[in-house]
N, C-alpha and C positions, 0 to 999 in steps of 0.2 A: 884931923890929919896927924896930930901928935900921937894918937893911939896906934896908928899904923906903924909909925917909926918905933914905937915901944914894942910892938908885937914882933917885928922883924928880927931884932936881936934875940928874942926868946925862941923864935922858930929856928934861927940859925944855931943857937946854943943847943936846942933839942935835937936838931939834925946831927950836929957834931957829937953829942952824947950818944945818940943811937949808933952812929958810925963807930965811935970808940968802943961801944958795947960789943958790936959785931966783930970789930977788929981784935978785941981781947980774946975771942974764941970761946967765950962762955956759952953762947947758944949752940955752937957746934958740939961742945962737950956734952951739953944736955941732950942733944939729938943722938949723940953717940951712945950716951948712957941708956937712953930710951931704946935705941936700936939693940944694944947688947942685952938689955932686959927682955926685949921681945924674943931675941934669939935664944936666950937662956930658957924662957918659958916654952918656946917651941921644942927645944931639945928635951926639957924636962917632961913635957906632955908625951913626946915620942917615947921616952924612956918608960913612963908609966904604962903606956899602951903595950910596949914590948914585954914589960914585966907581967902585965895582966895576961897576955897571950901565953907566956911561959907557964904561968899558974894554971891557965885553962888547959894547956897541953897535959900537965900533970893530972888534972882532974879527969880529962878525957881518957888518958892511959889507964888510970885507976878504974874508971867505969868499964873500960873495955876488959880489963883483967877480971873484974867482978862478974861481968856478963859471961866471959869464957868459963869461969868457975861454975856459974849456974848451969850453963849448957853442959859442962862435963858432969855435973851432979845429976842432970836429967838424962844423961847419956844420949844426947842428940848429936849425930854426926854432922860435921861441917862440910863434908864432901862425900860423894858416892864413888867408891872405888870398887871396880869389878873384881879385882883379885881378892880383896877382903871378903866380898860376898861369896865368892867361890870357896874360899877357905872356911868360912862360917858354915855354909851349907854342907860342905864335905864333912866337917866335924859333926854336925847334927845328924847327917845321914849315917856316918860310921857308928855313932852312938846307938842308932836304931836298926842296925844290920841292913841298911839299904844302900844299894849301889845306884847312883844317879846316872841316867842314860844321857841326859842333855840339860844344859842351862843356857837359856837365851836371854839376852838383854835388849831393852829398848834404849832410846836416847833419853838422857835426863831431861825432864820437862818441869816447868813451873807448876807448883801446886795452886798458887793464887795469882791473880792478875799482876800483882806488883813484884813478882819474882823473889819474894822474901824466903820462900822455901822451895826445895826441889824434890822430885821423886823420880824413881826409875822402876819401870815394870820389869820383873824377872819371871820367866816361865821355867819351871823345873819339871822334868819328866823322869819317871822311874817306875820300876815294877817291884812289888813287895807283897807281903802278907797284909791282910786288912788291919790287924792290930798294930803292926809296925807303922803302917801309914798314919793311923790315928796318933800314935806317940810322936812321930816325926812332925806332924802338923802342930801338936801341942807344944813341942820343944821350940818350933819356929815362933809361935805366938809368945812363948815365955822367954825368948832369947833377950840378951841385953840390948841388942840393936832394935831400933824402932822399925818394925815390919808389920804390914797388914796383909792378911790373906784375903785376896779379893775374889778368887774363883777357884773351885776345885772340880775337876772332871775325873770321874772314876769309871773305868771299864773293867768289868769282872770277867775272869776266866775260871777255870776249875778251882784252883786253890790260891790263886794270886789275883792281884788287882794291878791295872796299869793306871797310873795317876799323872794327871797334868795339873800342876799347881801354879796359879798366877799370884805373884807377890808384889807388893809395892814397898820399896826402900825409900826412906825419907832422909833429907839432910837440910840443915839450916846454914847456908854459907855465910861466912863472916866477910862483910864488905869493908 
């Protein structure tokens, strides 16, 4: 029994010491410091992520500029504009003494299933001399714009030919 009476004051002293420890605010300041450290780490992590995103944006923009430069070097159009096609065909026709009687456009359509490239069918009709027709077609093939001649229909008369020429204009849109 004596041992129980000796333990009670020790337990009582320990309880008072623990209460005094908590009353002093030391545990709360430790929790506060831990909480502030966690908050700091969260903010710092968010800052690092934002900084990384900004760096990635710069890399993305630089890659996009380089891609545009390569496309310009290859002379690939990024959109198909009918007025530019008319101007180009008129210029080539004038150079070859040809007067175009009609230019017809289809809708722009995807070249591949994933819509990464577009094309537009253009039908040109005109009357000319045979040699001028050949020069006109060669000039179209050698033009700076990417054009493919898909079909040529020629009807001959006495000294002239009536030509119906199907062309495909290509573009690589930037998304």
